[in-house]
KEFIDREN-565529 format. One record per residue (C-alpha): x, y, z negated; residue number from 1; residue in three letters. Coordinates in steps of 0.5 Angstrom, whole numbers. Layout:
<rs>
+-------+-------+-------+-----+-----+
|     u |     v |     w |   i |  aa |
+-------+-------+-------+-----+-----+
|     X |     Y |     Z | NUM | ALA |
...
+-------+-------+-------+-----+-----+
</rs>
This chain:
<rs>
+-------+-------+-------+-----+-----+
|     u |     v |     w |   i |  aa |
+-------+-------+-------+-----+-----+
|     0 |     0 |     0 |   1 | UNK |
|     3 |     7 |     2 |   2 | UNK |
|     4 |    11 |    -4 |   3 | UNK |
|     5 |    19 |    -2 |   4 | UNK |
|    11 |    22 |    -6 |   5 | UNK |
|     9 |    27 |   -11 |   6 | UNK |
|    11 |    33 |    -7 |   7 | UNK |
|     6 |    31 |    -1 |   8 | UNK |
|     1 |    30 |    -6 |   9 | UNK |
|     1 |    37 |    -9 |  10 | UNK |
|     1 |    40 |    -1 |  11 | UNK |
|    -5 |    36 |     0 |  12 | UNK |
|    -8 |    38 |    -6 |  13 | UNK |
|    -6 |    46 |    -5 |  14 | UNK |
|    -9 |    45 |     2 |  15 | UNK |
|   -16 |    42 |     0 |  16 | UNK |
|   -16 |    47 |    -6 |  17 | UNK |
|   -16 |    53 |    -1 |  18 | UNK |
|   -21 |    50 |     4 |  19 | UNK |
|   -25 |    48 |    -2 |  20 | UNK |
|   -25 |    55 |    -6 |  21 | UNK |
|   -25 |    59 |     1 |  22 | UNK |
|   -32 |    56 |     3 |  23 | UNK |
|   -35 |    53 |    -3 |  24 | UNK |
|   -33 |    58 |    -8 |  25 | UNK |
|   -39 |    55 |   -13 |  26 | UNK |
|   -35 |    49 |   -14 |  27 | UNK |
|   -30 |    53 |   -19 |  28 | UNK |
|   -35 |    51 |   -24 |  29 | UNK |
|   -34 |    44 |   -23 |  30 | UNK |
|   -26 |    44 |   -22 |  31 | UNK |
|   -23 |    50 |   -26 |  32 | UNK |
|   -22 |    45 |   -32 |  33 | UNK |
|   -17 |    41 |   -29 |  34 | UNK |
|   -12 |    47 |   -28 |  35 | UNK |
|   -14 |    49 |   -35 |  36 | UNK |
|   -12 |    42 |   -38 |  37 | UNK |
|    -6 |    42 |   -34 |  38 | UNK |
|    -4 |    49 |   -37 |  39 | UNK |
|    -5 |    46 |   -44 |  40 | UNK |
|    -1 |    40 |   -43 |  41 | UNK |
|     5 |    45 |   -41 |  42 | UNK |
|     4 |    49 |   -47 |  43 | UNK |
|     4 |    43 |   -51 |  44 | UNK |
|    11 |    41 |   -48 |  45 | UNK |
|    14 |    47 |   -49 |  46 | UNK |
|    16 |    47 |   -57 |  47 | UNK |
|    18 |    40 |   -58 |  48 | UNK |
|    22 |    40 |   -51 |  49 | UNK |
|    26 |    47 |   -52 |  50 | UNK |
|    27 |    45 |   -59 |  51 | UNK |
|    30 |    38 |   -58 |  52 | UNK |
|    33 |    40 |   -51 |  53 | UNK |
|    37 |    46 |   -54 |  54 | UNK |
|    39 |    42 |   -61 |  55 | UNK |
|    42 |    36 |   -57 |  56 | UNK |
|    45 |    41 |   -52 |  57 | UNK |
|    49 |    45 |   -57 |  58 | UNK |
|    51 |    39 |   -61 |  59 | UNK |
|    53 |    36 |   -55 |  60 | UNK |
|    57 |    42 |   -53 |  61 | UNK |
|    60 |    42 |   -60 |  62 | UNK |
|    62 |    35 |   -59 |  63 | UNK |
|    65 |    37 |   -52 |  64 | UNK |
|    69 |    42 |   -55 |  65 | UNK |
|    72 |    37 |   -60 |  66 | UNK |
|    75 |    34 |   -54 |  67 | UNK |
|    80 |    40 |   -54 |  68 | UNK |
|    82 |    44 |   -48 |  69 | UNK |
|    78 |    40 |   -42 |  70 | UNK |
|    72 |    41 |   -46 |  71 | UNK |
|    73 |    48 |   -47 |  72 | UNK |
|    75 |    49 |   -40 |  73 | UNK |
|    68 |    45 |   -37 |  74 | UNK |
|    64 |    49 |   -42 |  75 | UNK |
|    66 |    55 |   -40 |  76 | UNK |
|    66 |    54 |   -33 |  77 | UNK |
|    59 |    52 |   -33 |  78 | UNK |
|    56 |    57 |   -37 |  79 | UNK |
|    60 |    63 |   -33 |  80 | UNK |
|    57 |    60 |   -26 |  81 | UNK |
|    50 |    59 |   -29 |  82 | UNK |
|    50 |    66 |   -31 |  83 | UNK |
|    53 |    69 |   -25 |  84 | UNK |
|    47 |    65 |   -21 |  85 | UNK |
|    42 |    68 |   -25 |  86 | UNK |
|    45 |    75 |   -24 |  87 | UNK |
|    45 |    74 |   -17 |  88 | UNK |
|    38 |    72 |   -17 |  89 | UNK |
|    36 |    78 |   -21 |  90 | UNK |
|    40 |    83 |   -16 |  91 | UNK |
|    36 |    80 |   -10 |  92 | UNK |
|    29 |    80 |   -14 |  93 | UNK |
|    30 |    87 |   -16 |  94 | UNK |
|    32 |    89 |    -9 |  95 | UNK |
|    27 |    85 |    -5 |  96 | UNK |
|    21 |    86 |   -10 |  97 | UNK |
|    17 |    80 |    -7 |  98 | UNK |
|    11 |    80 |   -12 |  99 | UNK |
|    10 |    88 |   -12 | 100 | UNK |
|     4 |    90 |    -8 | 101 | UNK |
|     1 |    83 |    -8 | 102 | UNK |
|    -6 |    85 |    -9 | 103 | UNK |
|    -8 |    78 |   -12 | 104 | UNK |
|   -13 |    81 |   -17 | 105 | UNK |
|    -9 |    79 |   -23 | 106 | UNK |
|    -7 |    85 |   -26 | 107 | UNK |
|   -14 |    86 |   -30 | 108 | UNK |
|   -13 |    79 |   -33 | 109 | UNK |
|    -7 |    81 |   -37 | 110 | UNK |
|    -8 |    86 |   -43 | 111 | UNK |
|    -3 |    83 |   -48 | 112 | UNK |
|     4 |    81 |   -46 | 113 | UNK |
|     7 |    81 |   -53 | 114 | UNK |
|    15 |    83 |   -52 | 115 | UNK |
|    13 |    88 |   -46 | 116 | UNK |
|    11 |    93 |   -51 | 117 | UNK |
|    16 |    92 |   -56 | 118 | UNK |
|    23 |    96 |   -57 | 119 | UNK |
|    29 |    93 |   -57 | 120 | UNK |
|    30 |    93 |   -65 | 121 | UNK |
|    23 |    90 |   -66 | 122 | UNK |
|    25 |    84 |   -61 | 123 | UNK |
|    32 |    83 |   -64 | 124 | UNK |
|    29 |    83 |   -71 | 125 | UNK |
|    23 |    78 |   -69 | 126 | UNK |
|    29 |    73 |   -66 | 127 | UNK |
|    30 |    71 |   -74 | 128 | UNK |
|    23 |    68 |   -76 | 129 | UNK |
|    20 |    69 |   -83 | 130 | UNK |
|    16 |    63 |   -82 | 131 | UNK |
|    19 |    58 |   -78 | 132 | UNK |
|    13 |    54 |   -78 | 133 | UNK |
|     9 |    60 |   -76 | 134 | UNK |
|    14 |    61 |   -70 | 135 | UNK |
|    12 |    54 |   -68 | 136 | UNK |
|     5 |    54 |   -68 | 137 | UNK |
|     5 |    61 |   -65 | 138 | UNK |
|    10 |    59 |   -59 | 139 | UNK |
|    15 |    65 |   -61 | 140 | UNK |
|    20 |    62 |   -56 | 141 | UNK |
|    26 |    67 |   -58 | 142 | UNK |
|    25 |    65 |   -66 | 143 | UNK |
|    25 |    58 |   -64 | 144 | UNK |
|    31 |    58 |   -59 | 145 | UNK |
|    35 |    62 |   -65 | 146 | UNK |
|    33 |    56 |   -70 | 147 | UNK |
|    35 |    51 |   -65 | 148 | UNK |
|    42 |    54 |   -63 | 149 | UNK |
|    43 |    55 |   -71 | 150 | UNK |
|    41 |    48 |   -72 | 151 | UNK |
|    45 |    44 |   -67 | 152 | UNK |
|    51 |    48 |   -68 | 153 | UNK |
|    51 |    46 |   -76 | 154 | UNK |
|    50 |    39 |   -74 | 155 | UNK |
|    57 |    39 |   -71 | 156 | UNK |
|    59 |    42 |   -78 | 157 | UNK |
|    57 |    36 |   -83 | 158 | UNK |
|    60 |    29 |   -84 | 159 | UNK |
|    60 |    24 |   -79 | 160 | UNK |
|    55 |    19 |   -81 | 161 | UNK |
|    49 |    25 |   -82 | 162 | UNK |
|    52 |    28 |   -75 | 163 | UNK |
|    51 |    22 |   -71 | 164 | UNK |
|    44 |    20 |   -74 | 165 | UNK |
|    42 |    27 |   -73 | 166 | UNK |
|    45 |    27 |   -66 | 167 | UNK |
|    42 |    20 |   -64 | 168 | UNK |
|    35 |    23 |   -67 | 169 | UNK |
|    34 |    29 |   -63 | 170 | UNK |
|    37 |    25 |   -57 | 171 | UNK |
|    31 |    20 |   -58 | 172 | UNK |
|    26 |    26 |   -59 | 173 | UNK |
|    29 |    29 |   -52 | 174 | UNK |
|    28 |    23 |   -48 | 175 | UNK |
|    21 |    22 |   -51 | 176 | UNK |
|    19 |    29 |   -49 | 177 | UNK |
|    22 |    28 |   -42 | 178 | UNK |
|    18 |    21 |   -41 | 179 | UNK |
|    12 |    25 |   -43 | 180 | UNK |
|    14 |    31 |   -38 | 181 | UNK |
|    14 |    26 |   -33 | 182 | UNK |
|     8 |    23 |   -35 | 183 | UNK |
|     4 |    30 |   -34 | 184 | UNK |
|     8 |    32 |   -28 | 185 | UNK |
|     4 |    26 |   -25 | 186 | UNK |
|    -2 |    30 |   -26 | 187 | UNK |
|     1 |    36 |   -22 | 188 | UNK |
|    -4 |    35 |   -16 | 189 | UNK |
|   -10 |    35 |   -20 | 190 | UNK |
|    -8 |    41 |   -24 | 191 | UNK |
|    -6 |    45 |   -18 | 192 | UNK |
|   -12 |    44 |   -15 | 193 | UNK |
|   -16 |    47 |   -21 | 194 | UNK |
|   -12 |    53 |   -21 | 195 | UNK |
|   -12 |    54 |   -14 | 196 | UNK |
|   -19 |    53 |   -13 | 197 | UNK |
|   -20 |    58 |   -18 | 198 | UNK |
|   -15 |    63 |   -15 | 199 | UNK |
|   -18 |    62 |    -8 | 200 | UNK |
|   -25 |    63 |   -10 | 201 | UNK |
|   -24 |    70 |   -13 | 202 | UNK |
|   -21 |    72 |    -7 | 203 | UNK |
|   -26 |    68 |    -2 | 204 | UNK |
|   -29 |    73 |     3 | 205 | UNK |
|   -23 |    77 |     3 | 206 | UNK |
|   -18 |    75 |     8 | 207 | UNK |
|   -13 |    81 |     7 | 208 | UNK |
|   -11 |    78 |     0 | 209 | UNK |
|   -10 |    71 |     2 | 210 | UNK |
|    -6 |    74 |     8 | 211 | UNK |
|    -2 |    78 |     2 | 212 | UNK |
|    -1 |    72 |    -2 | 213 | UNK |
|     2 |    68 |     4 | 214 | UNK |
|     7 |    74 |     6 | 215 | UNK |
|     9 |    75 |    -1 | 216 | UNK |
|    10 |    68 |    -2 | 217 | UNK |
|    15 |    68 |     4 | 218 | UNK |
|    19 |    74 |     1 | 219 | UNK |
|    19 |    70 |    -5 | 220 | UNK |
|    22 |    64 |    -2 | 221 | UNK |
|    27 |    68 |     2 | 222 | UNK |
|    29 |    72 |    -4 | 223 | UNK |
|    31 |    65 |    -7 | 224 | UNK |
|    34 |    62 |    -1 | 225 | UNK |
|    39 |    68 |     0 | 226 | UNK |
|    41 |    68 |    -7 | 227 | UNK |
|    43 |    61 |    -7 | 228 | UNK |
|    46 |    62 |     0 | 229 | UNK |
|    50 |    68 |    -3 | 230 | UNK |
|    52 |    64 |   -10 | 231 | UNK |
|    54 |    58 |    -6 | 232 | UNK |
|    57 |    61 |     0 | 233 | UNK |
|    61 |    67 |    -3 | 234 | UNK |
|    61 |    66 |   -11 | 235 | UNK |
|    63 |    58 |   -12 | 236 | UNK |
|    67 |    58 |    -5 | 237 | UNK |
|    71 |    64 |    -8 | 238 | UNK |
|    72 |    61 |   -15 | 239 | UNK |
|    75 |    55 |   -11 | 240 | UNK |
|    79 |    59 |    -7 | 241 | UNK |
|    82 |    64 |   -12 | 242 | UNK |
|    81 |    60 |   -19 | 243 | UNK |
|    82 |    53 |   -16 | 244 | UNK |
|    87 |    55 |   -11 | 245 | UNK |
|    85 |    50 |    -6 | 246 | UNK |
|    81 |    50 |     1 | 247 | UNK |
|    74 |    52 |     0 | 248 | UNK |
|    72 |    49 |     7 | 249 | UNK |
|    75 |    43 |     6 | 250 | UNK |
|    72 |    42 |     0 | 251 | UNK |
|    65 |    43 |     3 | 252 | UNK |
|    66 |    38 |     8 | 253 | UNK |
|    69 |    33 |     3 | 254 | UNK |
|    62 |    34 |    -1 | 255 | UNK |
|    58 |    33 |     5 | 256 | UNK |
|    55 |    26 |     3 | 257 | UNK |
|    53 |    28 |    -4 | 258 | UNK |
|    50 |    35 |    -2 | 259 | UNK |
|    46 |    31 |     3 | 260 | UNK |
|    43 |    26 |    -2 | 261 | UNK |
|    42 |    32 |    -7 | 262 | UNK |
|    38 |    35 |    -2 | 263 | UNK |
|    34 |    29 |     0 | 264 | UNK |
|    32 |    27 |    -7 | 265 | UNK |
|    32 |    33 |   -11 | 266 | UNK |
|    35 |    29 |   -17 | 267 | UNK |
|    42 |    31 |   -19 | 268 | UNK |
|    42 |    25 |   -23 | 269 | UNK |
|    41 |    20 |   -18 | 270 | UNK |
|    46 |    23 |   -14 | 271 | UNK |
|    51 |    23 |   -19 | 272 | UNK |
|    55 |    16 |   -17 | 273 | UNK |
|    56 |    19 |   -10 | 274 | UNK |
|    58 |    26 |   -13 | 275 | UNK |
|    63 |    22 |   -17 | 276 | UNK |
|    66 |    18 |   -11 | 277 | UNK |
|    66 |    24 |    -6 | 278 | UNK |
|    70 |    28 |   -12 | 279 | UNK |
|    75 |    22 |   -13 | 280 | UNK |
|    76 |    19 |    -6 | 281 | UNK |
|    75 |    25 |    -2 | 282 | UNK |
|    78 |    31 |    -6 | 283 | UNK |
|    83 |    27 |   -10 | 284 | UNK |
|    81 |    29 |   -17 | 285 | UNK |
|    83 |    24 |   -22 | 286 | UNK |
|    78 |    19 |   -26 | 287 | UNK |
|    79 |    22 |   -32 | 288 | UNK |
|    77 |    29 |   -30 | 289 | UNK |
|    71 |    26 |   -26 | 290 | UNK |
|    68 |    22 |   -31 | 291 | UNK |
|    68 |    27 |   -36 | 292 | UNK |
|    66 |    34 |   -32 | 293 | UNK |
|    61 |    31 |   -27 | 294 | UNK |
|    56 |    27 |   -32 | 295 | UNK |
|    56 |    33 |   -36 | 296 | UNK |
|    55 |    38 |   -31 | 297 | UNK |
|    49 |    33 |   -28 | 298 | UNK |
|    46 |    34 |   -35 | 299 | UNK |
|    47 |    42 |   -37 | 300 | UNK |
|    50 |    45 |   -30 | 301 | UNK |
|    44 |    48 |   -26 | 302 | UNK |
|    46 |    54 |   -23 | 303 | UNK |
|    41 |    53 |   -17 | 304 | UNK |
|    35 |    52 |   -22 | 305 | UNK |
|    37 |    58 |   -27 | 306 | UNK |
|    37 |    62 |   -21 | 307 | UNK |
|    30 |    60 |   -19 | 308 | UNK |
|    27 |    61 |   -26 | 309 | UNK |
|    30 |    68 |   -26 | 310 | UNK |
|    27 |    70 |   -19 | 311 | UNK |
|    20 |    66 |   -20 | 312 | UNK |
|    19 |    69 |   -27 | 313 | UNK |
|    20 |    76 |   -24 | 314 | UNK |
|    16 |    75 |   -18 | 315 | UNK |
|    10 |    72 |   -23 | 316 | UNK |
|    11 |    79 |   -27 | 317 | UNK |
|    11 |    83 |   -21 | 318 | UNK |
|     5 |    79 |   -18 | 319 | UNK |
|     1 |    81 |   -24 | 320 | UNK |
|     3 |    88 |   -24 | 321 | UNK |
|     8 |    88 |   -30 | 322 | UNK |
|    14 |    93 |   -30 | 323 | UNK |
|    20 |    89 |   -33 | 324 | UNK |
|    24 |    93 |   -37 | 325 | UNK |
|    32 |    92 |   -38 | 326 | UNK |
|    30 |    89 |   -45 | 327 | UNK |
|    25 |    84 |   -42 | 328 | UNK |
|    30 |    82 |   -36 | 329 | UNK |
|    35 |    81 |   -41 | 330 | UNK |
|    31 |    76 |   -44 | 331 | UNK |
|    29 |    73 |   -38 | 332 | UNK |
|    37 |    72 |   -36 | 333 | UNK |
|    38 |    69 |   -43 | 334 | UNK |
|    32 |    64 |   -43 | 335 | UNK |
|    33 |    62 |   -36 | 336 | UNK |
|    41 |    60 |   -38 | 337 | UNK |
|    38 |    56 |   -44 | 338 | UNK |
|    32 |    53 |   -40 | 339 | UNK |
|    37 |    51 |   -34 | 340 | UNK |
|    42 |    47 |   -39 | 341 | UNK |
|    36 |    44 |   -42 | 342 | UNK |
|    33 |    42 |   -35 | 343 | UNK |
|    33 |    35 |   -33 | 344 | UNK |
|    36 |    33 |   -27 | 345 | UNK |
|    30 |    30 |   -24 | 346 | UNK |
|    25 |    33 |   -19 | 347 | UNK |
|    20 |    38 |   -21 | 348 | UNK |
|    23 |    39 |   -28 | 349 | UNK |
|    24 |    46 |   -26 | 350 | UNK |
|    17 |    47 |   -27 | 351 | UNK |
|    16 |    45 |   -34 | 352 | UNK |
|    22 |    49 |   -36 | 353 | UNK |
|    19 |    55 |   -32 | 354 | UNK |
|    14 |    55 |   -37 | 355 | UNK |
|    19 |    56 |   -43 | 356 | UNK |
|    22 |    62 |   -39 | 357 | UNK |
|    15 |    65 |   -38 | 358 | UNK |
|    13 |    64 |   -45 | 359 | UNK |
|    19 |    68 |   -48 | 360 | UNK |
|    17 |    74 |   -45 | 361 | UNK |
|     9 |    73 |   -46 | 362 | UNK |
|     8 |    72 |   -38 | 363 | UNK |
|     1 |    68 |   -37 | 364 | UNK |
|     3 |    60 |   -35 | 365 | UNK |
|    -3 |    61 |   -30 | 366 | UNK |
|     3 |    64 |   -26 | 367 | UNK |
|     6 |    58 |   -24 | 368 | UNK |
|     0 |    56 |   -20 | 369 | UNK |
|     3 |    62 |   -15 | 370 | UNK |
|     9 |    58 |   -14 | 371 | UNK |
|     8 |    51 |   -14 | 372 | UNK |
|     6 |    51 |    -6 | 373 | UNK |
|    13 |    52 |    -4 | 374 | UNK |
|    17 |    49 |   -10 | 375 | UNK |
|    19 |    43 |    -6 | 376 | UNK |
|    23 |    46 |    -1 | 377 | UNK |
|    26 |    50 |    -6 | 378 | UNK |
|    27 |    44 |   -11 | 379 | UNK |
|    31 |    41 |    -5 | 380 | UNK |
|    35 |    47 |    -4 | 381 | UNK |
|    37 |    49 |   -12 | 382 | UNK |
|    39 |    41 |   -13 | 383 | UNK |
|    44 |    42 |    -8 | 384 | UNK |
|    47 |    48 |   -11 | 385 | UNK |
|    47 |    45 |   -18 | 386 | UNK |
|    51 |    39 |   -15 | 387 | UNK |
|    56 |    43 |   -11 | 388 | UNK |
|    57 |    47 |   -17 | 389 | UNK |
|    59 |    41 |   -21 | 390 | UNK |
|    64 |    39 |   -15 | 391 | UNK |
|    67 |    46 |   -15 | 392 | UNK |
|    68 |    45 |   -23 | 393 | UNK |
|    71 |    39 |   -22 | 394 | UNK |
|    76 |    41 |   -17 | 395 | UNK |
|    78 |    48 |   -21 | 396 | UNK |
|    79 |    44 |   -27 | 397 | UNK |
|    83 |    39 |   -24 | 398 | UNK |
|    88 |    44 |   -21 | 399 | UNK |
|    88 |    47 |   -28 | 400 | UNK |
|    90 |    41 |   -31 | 401 | UNK |
|    96 |    41 |   -26 | 402 | UNK |
|    93 |    35 |   -21 | 403 | UNK |
|    95 |    35 |   -14 | 404 | UNK |
|    89 |    34 |    -9 | 405 | UNK |
|    87 |    32 |    -2 | 406 | UNK |
|    84 |    38 |     0 | 407 | UNK |
|    89 |    44 |    -1 | 408 | UNK |
+-------+-------+-------+-----+-----+
</rs>
């Protein structure tokens, strides 16, 4: 029996929802509950997912630092390149403003966005929760992130027996949350149908708004793709050339197999065996470097995902007619960096992590429905950049360790 892949299911669901909402708007009363239920399921995931992913991420970073020079170089590279990717996306989304002028009838539905009206000092103070359980129940993301970082850091400071116990405990919770996430992702087509039917029905009879949505989504896609091209074709290649001191084009050619696999599978984890083989055999990096740098990179180094989350959050804010200040944009950069570290190397995981970024600045999660239509092709592209950044990191770190490579 032929089983359609998830992205095809979502695409068919989108088309069916547009047709249904446009020609039969009265069906909203019977279908909108699916979208609401899907959004509630995403909200359910946010707190335990961000708590477990950041605690395990920080604890594992602490373990990496214990490995000495190699661990420090690897973590530094991953954090720097992810931050550069986010700033690249932020530059282009502010340059092209893909959501500005998108008359989607959404502005009236947004009245209270929490952080939007807070000053920098107020935001800074509220990062430290006065009641942790209240922060959990109300989804105060910055407070939860602050506590998670603190908790993960001090796991590394306790005795080895308790440290192993707690690390294993939160790793297990994170694995369970990812299983639940994958389960909920399976219902994305139904959730998308409910969200898009409602959105389309509200614009039924107004073809100008539908045309506006399509055109602005096109600009949004172009913004992300341009950002990914600049980050991979300029930033990463320049790092390979001037920091790694190897031929960037030879490196790019040597990585063709894993990059094509990453593009087709949208999974950096599934591509990992090919990535390790290409870096070792084609580039000449030692197994000592690849066996540490690449598996860690497949887990926490998500340049493409980080860039996408930043641009998508800004696009949704623009589509809702919200002017994001430098403070809110800074929070988006910070949470996009953390969310990309916590994002699993599986298809569609970026959508779930996107809900964390939106929650951090108080943007409505319903905005995710705006971008799901074009997410699959962007997922393929950003995964390719994630894998390419891993390979660049392996080469740069190998050269810094004094290794002689085949691509010099």
